[in-house]
C-alpha positions in Angstrom: -17.1 32.2 -21.0 -16.2 28.6 -20.7 -18.9 26.2 -19.4 -17.6 24.8 -16.1 -19.6 21.6 -16.4 -18.1 20.8 -19.9 -14.6 21.6 -18.6 -15.1 19.3 -15.6 -16.3 16.5 -17.8 -13.4 17.0 -20.2 -10.8 16.8 -17.4 -12.5 13.8 -15.8 -11.5 11.7 -18.8 -7.8 12.3 -18.0 -8.0 11.5 -14.2 -5.9 8.5 -13.4 -7.2 8.3 -9.8 -10.8 7.6 -10.7 -10.8 4.0 -9.6 -9.9 2.9 -6.1 -9.4 -0.7 -7.2 -6.3 0.2 -9.2 -4.8 1.7 -6.0 -5.8 -1.4 -4.0 -4.2 -3.7 -6.6 -1.0 -1.8 -6.5 -0.9 -1.8 -2.7 -1.6 -5.5 -2.7 1.2 -6.3 -5.0 3.6 -4.1 -3.0 2.4 -5.8 0.3 2.9 -9.3 -1.1 6.4 -8.5 -2.4 7.3 -7.0 1.0 5.9 -10.0 2.8 7.8 -12.5 0.6 11.1 -10.6 1.1 10.4 -10.5 4.9 9.9 -14.3 4.9 13.1 -14.8 3.0 15.1 -12.6 5.4 13.5 -14.4 8.3 14.6 -17.8 6.9 18.1 -16.5 6.4 18.0 -15.3 10.0 17.0 -18.7 11.3 20.1 -20.2 9.7 22.3 -18.2 12.0 22.4 -20.0 15.4 23.8 -16.9 17.3 20.5 -15.0 17.2 18.3 -14.8 20.2 14.6 -15.0 20.5 14.5 -11.2 21.1 15.9 -10.6 17.6 13.3 -12.9 16.1 10.5 -11.0 17.9 11.9 -7.6 16.9 12.1 -8.8 13.3 8.6 -10.2 13.3 7.2 -6.9 14.6 9.3 -4.8 12.4 9.0 -6.7 9.1 5.9 -8.8 9.0 3.4 -6.4 10.6 4.0 -3.6 8.1 3.6 -5.9 5.2 0.4 -7.3 6.7 -0.8 -3.7 7.3 -0.3 -3.1 3.5 -2.2 -6.2 2.6 -5.0 -5.4 5.1 -5.3 -1.9 3.7 -5.5 -3.2 0.1 -8.3 -5.6 1.0 -10.2 -2.9 2.8 -9.7 -0.5 -0.1 -11.1 -3.1 -2.4 -14.1 -3.9 -0.2 -15.0 -0.6 1.3 -14.8 2.4 -1.0 -15.8 4.9 1.7 -12.7 4.1 3.7 -10.3 4.7 0.8 -8.5 7.7 2.4 -8.0 6.1 5.8 -6.7 2.9 4.2 -4.5 4.9 1.9 -2.9 6.5 4.9 -2.5 3.0 6.5 -0.8 1.8 3.3 1.6 4.7 3.2 2.4 4.2 6.9 3.0 0.5 6.4 5.3 1.1 3.4 7.4 3.6 5.4 7.5 1.2 8.4 8.6 -1.6 6.1 11.9 0.2 5.4 13.1 -0.6 8.9 13.7 -4.4 8.8 12.7 -5.7 5.4 14.3 -2.9 3.4 10.8 -2.2 2.0 10.7 -5.4 0.1 13.9 -4.5 -1.7 12.5 -1.1 -2.4 10.1 -2.5 -5.0 7.4 -3.3 -2.5 8.0 0.0 -0.8 7.5 2.1 -3.9 4.4 0.1 -5.1 2.7 0.4 -1.7 3.6 4.1 -1.4 2.3 4.9 -4.8 -0.9 2.9 -4.3 -1.5 4.6 -1.0 -1.0 8.0 -2.5 -3.4 7.0 -5.4 -5.9 6.1 -2.8 -5.5 9.3 -0.9 -6.2 11.3 -4.1 -9.1 9.1 -5.0 -12.5 10.8 -5.5 -15.7 9.0 -6.5 -17.1 9.9 -9.9 -20.2 12.0 -9.8 -23.3 10.7 -11.5 -23.9 12.8 -14.5 -27.5 13.7 -14.9 
């Protein structure tokens, strides 16, 4: 028979989701990239004089709010380890919503925030070995 405790300790060395700060860092980088791309697209939109105020408001709600959701989720994952699963879901939702107007931060921010959110969803705190 194989000792289950030894097997569990052996596989814990190979777990890549054992730190939530790694997930928070990846989500933060993805959120910052998405935010920067959103600002660049917004400045290009200001150059066009034919756009109305409604288009600006729609772009602000569709592009800046998801990137701010990602940044907020990353900060909360970093500060509150007990909320990692909820904030991982918020990061995944923000990355999917960022595809609407800011093209997901040219897909780089989208994939980083999505991967970090999934990492946070699969995060489990390490048990204290006694």
